[in-house]
N, C-alpha and C positions, 0 to 999 in steps of 0.2 A: 556484568552485562545488562544486570537491570537497570541501572543509570544510563544507560545509552537507548532507553526505549522508551518512545510516549505510550505510558502505561493506557490512557485510552484508546490509542490508535491501534496497539498491541491487544488489548481487551476484544475489540471490536475485530481485528483478526482472527482470533481464536473461535468466537461466534461466527464468524463467516466459514470458518476450516470445519466447523462442527455443520454446519448448514449444508456446504457442499459435499462433505462425508454422506451426510443424512440422501441427500438428491442421487449421488452417486453410486452407493452399495445396499440402498435397501428399496423398497417398493410404500414406505411410510408415507412418502411425500411425493407429488409429480406435480409439476407448472404445466400451465398451458401454452408452454413456448416450445418452439422445434428443438428438437435435442441439439443442433449444433449452435442455436441461440445461445441456450443454456450454458453450453462449454464455452463461448465467446464473453459474455456476460461474467460468468461465473470467475474465471481466468483473469481478465477484464481488472474486476474488483478487487480479487485478488492481488494481483500485481501492485495496484495501487495502496493496499495495504499494506503490504510489505514495503514498500518504499517509504512512505511515511511513518511508519512504526521505526524505522534505524535511524533518520535521519538525524535526530537531534544533536549529537553531541559527536558524530563520526564524521570522517573529511567524506566529501560529496564521491569524491570517486570511489571510494571503499562500497559506499551505500549503494552506488549503482551496480557495481561489481557483485556485491551481497545480492540484490534484488535480481539480477538477469540470469544470476548460476541458480537461485532458487527456483523462479520461474522456469527455466531448461528442466531442472531435474523434477518439479511438479506436474509439467505438461504432458512429459513420457510417463513417469514414474504413476500418476494416477491413473494411468488407462492400463499399466500393468498390471496394478492392483487389481480394479476393477474386474480383470480377465481372470485373476487368481482368486477374488473372493467372492465373485458374483457368477451365476451361468451367461454374463453378457461377453460380447467377443472384443478382442481388441481391436480399434479402428484406427487407421491413420487418419482419416477424416476428422476424427475427435481431438488426435493430436494438433492438426493444424488451426482447425476452429480453437484451440488453447492458447497456442503461439501467435495467433492473427488477435486474439482477443485482450492478450498479454501487451503485443506491442502495441497496439490503438491505444489500450489506457494507458499503457507506461509512457507513451508519448502525450497524450493531453497531461498526464501527471507533472513532465518535464516541462512542457510550456506553462504549466499553471507554476510550478517552483522556478524554474527563470525569469518571467516575467513578474509575478504577480509577490511569491512568498519571499525572495532573496530581496527586490527590491523595497518591501515595507520593512524587512526585516534591517534593512542596510548592510547587509553582508557581502562583501567585494572579492573575498578571499574564496578559498575551497572547502572550506568548515563552517559548519552552525556550530553554533555556540549555545547551549541551554539558558534560560532566564535564569537570571537571580535577583532578589530585591534590589541590588547596588547599580545594575543596567537598566538603558533605558526599555521600556517596551514596545512592543508595535501595536499602539495603540489603536485598536478600532474595531466597534460592538456595532452589530446589528440586531433590533430589537423589531418584531413582526408578532404582536399580540402575547401569544404565549410563550412562543420562541424568539428565546433570547440566547443569543451567541455572543462570547466576548474570546475575540482571536488572541489575546496577550498571553495565554497557554499555549497555542498553538503554533505562534510565531515565535522568533527567535529573537534576540536582542544581538546589536554589532560586536564583534569581537574586543576583549578590550581592546587598550591601544596597548603597544610592544613599551616598554620603559628600555631606556637607553645605559 
C-alpha cells in the first residue's frame, strides 16, 4: 500500500493527526479560536490531507469512498475518544462541526481535483497514474523568492495508451 501513497502528503497527514491529538486530548497547546472553529478547520484539513494522500494510484471512486468512510469514522470517534481519555464531555455539536468542516473542505478539494488537477494532468478516465520517467509531466512551476514549488511530483501524467 505504501506505493499508493503520496509520501509528502502522507507525512503531512501524520503531523496533522499528531497536532489534532495534542489539541484534543491534552492542555499543552491552546489556540485563540472558538472550539467549533477548531473542529471545523481541523477536520477540514484532515479530510483534504486524507484525500490527497491516497489518490496517486487508486481509482478516484475508491479514493472518495476511503476518504468519506475515514472522515465519518474520525468525526465521531474523535469525540468518543475525547470523552474516554479526558474529562471533557461528548458533544454532538462538536461532531456536527467536524462533519461540516470535512464536508466544506472536501468540496473545495473536489473542485480543485476536478477543475485543476485532472485537466493539467490530462486525465480523462477515473484513475490517476503515478508519474514515471517515461510519461509526460504536468510541467508547472511557481517561483516566489525563497518559496519554490514544482508540481511535477504532485500532479500525475496521463494514463498510458491502451495497446490493441
